[in-house]
C-alpha positions in Angstrom: 123.0 48.0 -59.5 121.3 50.4 -57.1 123.2 51.6 -53.9 121.9 53.0 -50.7 122.4 56.7 -50.0 122.7 58.3 -46.5 122.4 61.9 -45.3 125.2 63.1 -42.9 122.9 62.7 -39.9 122.3 59.0 -40.9 126.0 58.4 -41.3 126.6 59.8 -37.8 124.1 57.5 -36.4 125.7 54.5 -38.0 129.2 55.6 -36.8 127.8 55.9 -33.2 126.2 52.6 -33.3 129.6 51.0 -34.5 131.8 53.2 -32.2 133.4 50.1 -30.7 134.7 49.0 -34.2 138.0 50.2 -35.6 136.4 52.3 -38.4 139.3 54.7 -38.9 141.8 51.9 -39.3 139.4 50.1 -41.8 138.8 53.4 -43.8 142.5 54.1 -43.9 143.5 50.7 -45.0 140.8 50.6 -47.8 142.0 54.1 -49.0 145.7 53.1 -48.8 144.9 50.1 -51.0 143.3 52.1 -53.6 145.9 54.8 -53.4 148.7 52.3 -54.0 146.9 51.3 -57.1 146.4 54.8 -58.4 150.1 55.9 -57.9 151.6 54.4 -61.0 154.4 56.9 -61.1 157.7 55.2 -60.7 158.9 58.0 -58.3 156.3 56.9 -55.8 155.9 60.3 -54.3 152.6 60.8 -52.5 151.3 64.0 -50.9 148.7 63.4 -48.2 146.8 66.4 -47.2 145.4 66.0 -43.6 142.8 68.2 -41.9 142.1 68.5 -38.2 139.1 66.2 -37.9 138.2 62.5 -38.5 139.0 62.8 -42.2 142.5 64.0 -41.2 142.7 60.9 -39.0 141.8 58.7 -42.0 144.5 60.6 -44.0 147.2 59.9 -41.5 146.3 56.2 -41.5 146.6 56.2 -45.3 150.1 57.9 -45.0 151.3 55.3 -42.5 150.0 52.3 -44.6 151.7 53.8 -47.7 155.1 54.3 -46.0 154.9 50.6 -44.9 154.6 49.8 -48.6 157.8 52.0 -49.3 156.0 55.0 -50.8 157.7 58.2 -50.1 154.9 60.1 -48.2 154.7 63.9 -47.5 152.1 64.5 -44.8 150.9 68.2 -44.9 148.4 70.3 -43.1 147.3 73.9 -43.2 150.5 75.1 -41.5 152.5 73.7 -44.5 150.4 75.5 -47.2 153.1 78.1 -48.1 155.9 75.5 -48.0 154.7 73.0 -50.7 157.0 73.1 -53.7 155.4 74.5 -56.9 157.4 72.3 -59.3 157.3 69.0 -57.3 156.1 66.0 -59.3 153.8 63.9 -57.2 152.6 60.4 -58.2 149.4 60.9 -56.2 147.8 63.4 -53.9 145.4 62.2 -51.1 142.9 64.7 -50.0 141.9 64.3 -46.3 141.3 67.9 -45.4 137.5 67.9 -44.7 134.9 65.2 -44.7 131.2 65.1 -44.5 131.0 67.4 -41.5 132.0 70.6 -43.4 129.4 73.4 -43.1 131.4 76.5 -43.8 133.4 78.0 -46.7 137.0 76.8 -47.2 139.2 79.6 -46.6 142.8 80.6 -45.6 145.5 78.0 -45.6 143.0 75.3 -46.3 141.9 77.1 -49.5 145.6 77.3 -50.5 145.9 73.6 -50.1 142.8 73.1 -52.2 144.2 75.3 -54.8 147.5 73.6 -54.7 146.0 70.1 -55.3 143.8 71.4 -58.1 146.9 72.6 -60.1 149.0 69.4 -59.9 149.0 67.1 -62.8 148.6 63.7 -61.0 145.6 61.6 -59.8 143.9 63.0 -56.7 142.2 60.7 -54.3 139.5 62.3 -52.0 138.6 60.5 -48.7 134.9 60.3 -48.2 134.1 63.4 -50.3 136.2 66.0 -52.0 137.1 68.8 -49.6 134.8 71.7 -50.0 131.8 69.8 -51.2 128.8 69.7 -48.9 127.8 66.1 -48.2 124.1 66.5 -48.3 123.8 68.9 -51.2 126.8 68.8 -53.6 127.3 72.5 -53.1 130.8 73.9 -53.4 131.6 75.8 -50.1 133.9 78.5 -51.2 136.2 76.1 -53.3 136.5 72.4 -53.5 139.1 69.8 -54.6 138.7 68.4 -58.0 139.5 64.7 -57.4 140.2 62.1 -60.1 138.9 59.5 -57.6 136.8 59.4 -54.4 136.7 56.5 -51.9 133.6 57.2 -49.8 133.1 55.3 -46.5 130.3 53.4 -45.2 127.9 54.5 -48.1 127.2 57.0 -50.7 126.2 60.6 -49.9 123.9 62.8 -51.9 126.6 65.4 -52.4 128.6 63.0 -54.4 125.9 62.4 -56.8 124.1 65.8 -57.5 124.7 69.5 -58.2 128.5 70.2 -58.3 129.5 66.9 -56.7 129.9 64.8 -59.8 132.3 67.5 -61.3 134.5 67.1 -58.2 134.4 63.4 -57.4 135.8 61.5 -60.4 135.5 57.8 -60.2 133.6 56.8 -56.9 134.5 53.7 -54.8 132.4 52.8 -51.8 134.2 51.0 -48.8 131.5 49.8 -46.6 133.9 49.1 -43.7 132.4 45.6 -43.2 129.2 47.1 -41.7 125.7 45.7 -42.0 123.9 48.9 -42.9 120.5 47.2 -42.9 120.8 46.4 -39.3 122.4 49.8 -38.3 120.2 52.2 -40.3 117.9 51.0 -43.0 118.2 53.3 -46.0 115.4 55.4 -47.3 117.2 56.6 -50.4 119.0 54.8 -53.3 120.5 55.4 -56.6 118.1 54.9 -59.5 118.2 51.6 -61.2 116.0 49.3 -63.1 116.8 46.6 -60.6 114.7 48.4 -58.0 111.5 47.8 -59.9 112.2 44.4 -61.5 108.5 43.4 -61.0 107.5 46.0 -63.6 110.0 44.7 -66.2 108.1 41.8 -67.6 108.1 40.9 -71.4 104.8 41.0 -73.1 103.0 37.7 -73.7 102.4 36.6 -77.2 98.6 36.9 -76.7 98.7 40.7 -76.6 96.9 43.6 -78.3 97.2 47.4 -78.4 94.3 47.7 -75.9 96.5 46.1 -73.3 99.3 48.5 -73.9 97.1 51.4 -72.8 95.8 54.6 -74.2 97.5 58.0 -73.5 96.5 61.5 -74.1 99.1 64.3 -74.4 97.7 67.8 -74.1 99.8 70.9 -75.3 101.1 72.1 -78.6 99.9 75.8 -78.6 100.9 78.0 -81.4 104.7 78.1 -81.9 105.1 75.2 -79.6 103.6 72.3 -81.5 106.9 70.4 -81.6 106.9 70.0 -77.8 103.7 67.9 -77.9 104.8 65.9 -80.9 108.1 65.1 -79.4 106.2 63.8 -76.3 103.8 61.7 -78.5 106.6 60.2 -80.5 108.6 59.2 -77.3 105.2 57.6 -75.8 104.7 55.5 -79.0 108.2 54.4 -79.0 108.0 53.3 -75.3 105.1 51.1 -75.9 101.8 53.0 -75.4 99.1 51.3 -77.5 97.4 54.4 -78.5 98.6 58.0 -78.2 96.2 60.9 -78.7 97.9 64.3 -79.0 95.5 67.0 -78.1 96.9 70.1 -80.0 95.8 73.7 -79.0 97.2 74.7 -82.4 95.1 72.8 -85.0 97.3 70.2 -86.7 96.0 67.3 -88.6 99.0 65.1 -89.1 102.5 64.4 -87.8 104.4 63.5 -91.0 107.2 61.9 -89.1 105.0 59.7 -86.9 101.7 59.3 -88.6 100.7 56.7 -86.0 100.0 59.6 -83.6 96.3 60.6 -83.4 96.1 64.3 -83.5 92.9 65.8 -81.9 91.3 68.8 -80.5 92.2 68.8 -76.7 88.5 68.1 -75.6 88.4 65.1 -78.1 91.6 63.7 -76.8 90.3 63.9 -73.2 87.1 62.3 -74.3 88.8 59.0 -75.3 89.0 55.9 -73.1 92.2 56.7 -71.5 94.8 55.1 -69.1 96.9 58.1 -68.5 97.5 61.7 -69.4 100.4 64.1 -69.9 99.7 67.8 -69.8 102.1 70.6 -70.3 104.5 70.2 -73.3 104.0 73.4 -75.3 100.8 74.1 -73.5 101.2 77.8 -72.9 99.6 79.7 -70.0 96.3 80.8 -71.7 92.9 80.4 -70.0 92.2 77.4 -72.3 95.4 75.9 -71.1 94.5 76.5 -67.4 91.1 74.9 -68.0 92.8 71.8 -69.4 95.2 71.4 -66.4 92.1 71.8 -64.1 90.3 69.0 -66.1 93.3 66.7 -65.8 93.6 67.3 -62.0 90.0 66.6 -61.6 90.3 63.3 -63.2 90.9 60.0 -61.5 93.7 59.0 -64.0 97.4 58.9 -63.5 99.0 61.9 -65.0 102.3 63.7 -65.8 102.5 67.4 -65.2 105.3 69.2 -66.9 106.4 72.6 -68.3 103.5 75.1 -68.6 101.2 72.9 -66.5 103.7 73.3 -63.5 103.8 77.1 -64.2 100.0 77.3 -64.1 99.8 75.4 -60.9 102.4 77.7 -59.4 100.2 80.7 -60.2 96.9 79.2 -59.1 95.9 78.3 -55.5 92.9 76.3 -56.9 95.0 74.2 -59.1 97.6 73.6 -56.4 94.8 72.5 -54.1 93.3 70.2 -56.7 96.7 68.6 -57.2 97.3 68.1 -53.5 94.0 66.3 -53.2 94.4 63.9 -56.1 94.5 60.1 -55.3 95.6 58.9 -58.6 99.4 58.9 -59.2 100.7 62.4 -60.2 104.2 62.8 -61.6 105.9 66.1 -61.6 109.3 66.8 -63.5 110.3 70.4 -63.0 113.6 71.9 -63.8 115.0 74.2 -61.1 113.3 77.3 -62.5 109.9 75.6 -62.4 110.4 74.1 -59.1 111.4 77.6 -57.7 108.0 78.9 -58.9 106.1 76.0 -57.3 107.9 76.5 -54.0 107.8 80.3 -53.9 111.5 80.3 -53.8 114.5 81.3 -56.0 116.6 79.1 -58.2 119.6 79.4 -55.9 117.4 78.5 -52.9 116.3 75.3 -54.8 119.7 74.4 -55.8 121.2 75.0 -52.3 119.5 71.8 -51.2 118.1 69.8 -54.0 117.0 66.9 -51.9 115.0 69.1 -49.6 113.4 71.0 -52.5 112.3 67.7 -54.2 110.9 66.5 -50.8 108.9 69.7 -50.4 107.5 69.3 -53.9 106.3 65.8 -53.3 104.9 66.5 -49.9 103.0 69.8 -50.8 101.7 68.6 -54.0 101.0 64.9 -53.0 103.0 63.8 -56.0 105.9 61.7 -57.1 108.5 64.5 -57.9 111.6 64.7 -60.1 113.8 67.7 -59.7 115.8 67.6 -62.9 119.3 68.6 -63.2 122.8 67.2 -62.6 121.9 64.2 -60.5 118.1 64.5 -60.8 116.5 63.9 -57.3 113.4 61.7 -57.4 111.0 61.6 -54.4 108.1 59.3 -54.2 104.8 60.1 -52.4 105.7 57.7 -49.5 109.0 59.7 -48.8 111.5 57.3 -50.4 113.9 59.2 -52.6 116.4 58.4 -55.3 119.3 60.1 -57.1 119.6 59.3 -60.9 123.2 58.8 -62.1 122.6 58.5 -65.8 122.7 61.4 -68.4 125.3 63.8 -69.5 125.7 67.7 -70.4 124.7 67.0 -74.0 121.0 66.9 -72.6 121.1 70.7 -72.2 119.0 71.3 -75.2 115.4 72.0 -76.1 112.8 69.4 -76.0 114.6 67.0 -73.6 111.8 67.4 -71.0 109.1 66.7 -73.6 110.6 63.4 -74.5 110.8 62.5 -70.7 107.2 63.4 -70.3 106.3 61.1 -73.2 108.3 58.3 -71.6 106.8 58.7 -68.3 103.2 58.9 -69.9 103.8 55.7 -71.7 104.9 53.9 -68.6 101.8 55.1 -66.7 99.5 54.0 -69.5 101.0 50.5 -69.4 100.0 50.4 -65.7 103.5 50.9 -64.3 103.0 52.4 -60.8 103.7 56.1 -60.3 106.9 55.6 -58.2 108.3 53.0 -60.5 107.4 54.9 -63.6 109.2 57.9 -62.3 112.4 56.1 -61.4 112.5 53.9 -64.4 111.5 56.7 -66.8 114.2 59.2 -65.5 116.9 56.6 -65.5 115.9 55.4 -68.9 116.0 58.9 -70.3 119.5 59.6 -69.1 120.7 56.2 -70.2 119.4 56.9 -73.7 121.2 60.2 -73.8 124.4 58.4 -72.8 123.8 55.9 -75.6 123.1 58.6 -78.2 126.3 60.4 -77.5 128.0 63.1 -75.1 128.6 66.7 -75.9 127.1 69.6 -77.7 124.6 69.1 -80.5 122.6 66.3 -78.9 119.0 66.7 -79.8 115.9 65.5 -78.0 114.6 63.5 -80.9 117.8 61.5 -80.9 117.0 59.9 -77.5 113.8 58.3 -78.6 115.2 55.2 -80.5 118.0 54.4 -77.8 115.3 54.7 -75.2 113.1 52.2 -77.0 116.1 49.8 -77.5 117.2 50.0 -73.9 113.7 49.6 -72.4 113.2 46.5 -74.6 116.6 45.1 -73.3 115.4 45.5 -69.7 112.2 43.7 -70.4 114.0 40.8 -72.0 116.3 40.4 -68.9 
């Protein structure tokens, strides 16, 4: 199920609108209930770390609630950092040092408390967000608590879901504090989920043929990089495109693994009766490659721009202008390095605020943009945005982006709208990786069959 996501400024607006309600008491009660469940140690010794702000207030309510349930609670603040016993066995640590308002590095006694929590061998429950994680970005500000569980109040925040956040949050629970968010502040961001675009997930009628499944051209495959275009083509076929033409810059007559792919000269591939185009996988940055990107941008067909197509656009004002003027759906899927080149920024600057970077890409290039990475950020042309929560570190291997491009192209060819194709495709890509297996050694081609199986499961539902 998809859940709404709010930036800090929106959460503050909600809190102000609900200021007459006992939000701190509700937050503390919800957290205490979860804390009691997590503290399975028979000693029932709980350390509650309380900071100076609202988060510290929530922590003190938790401490009081747990004491009422006969837990032995130690309440500690920065003044107690040097006095905490090194060899004490805790059943649970509650992190209430900093909440969503943190905007500076964690230092001094607060840093010592964070380090203490991170060295203890027990569950750690963070209140709202692990202390040291920036709420809107997922950045670690100096150092951060590594929680096993996080109970976040009112709604999800992007910092829980992207960049470093997922490595520090553990299992996330949302306590809405009995607020009607739709009345207080309608969301403009959500976690990616197939349920958001249920209208696009319809099974095929029996009276169906390949012409109705759409025709897709994939342009790329320069010398030494033919595998990229073939991976994209294989993924597109398995995701249901009726015909897939692969326009190879390096002359190749047949894909022996997937002979159903129609390998062509790029001009011939573009000359077909097409429904969508993917350009970029293994494309290179030659003059010929630049001309192909220009031809795609000049077309009135939905397209996916990836890899070298993005690098060429970053280096050409004319291509950038042509992209920004397109009316047909345009999908971008850069990794942080490609995004940095498109934005004239550095990779650290992009990663410093992934949501803002993705929003700039969508706005400046008039596209549906996906900034790939841990918690990929997806921004639609209309400004709505999403964070994807599927996928795992095993995806850090060559060719993953090519498979994603093929999936996105297949959905566009089948007349799925640009926004829906981006959200469904990225979510599916990660879900396929989760189904294929976690850890080192996962290859891009291993995602194609699980993606096909999961997609068809969505259609049946």
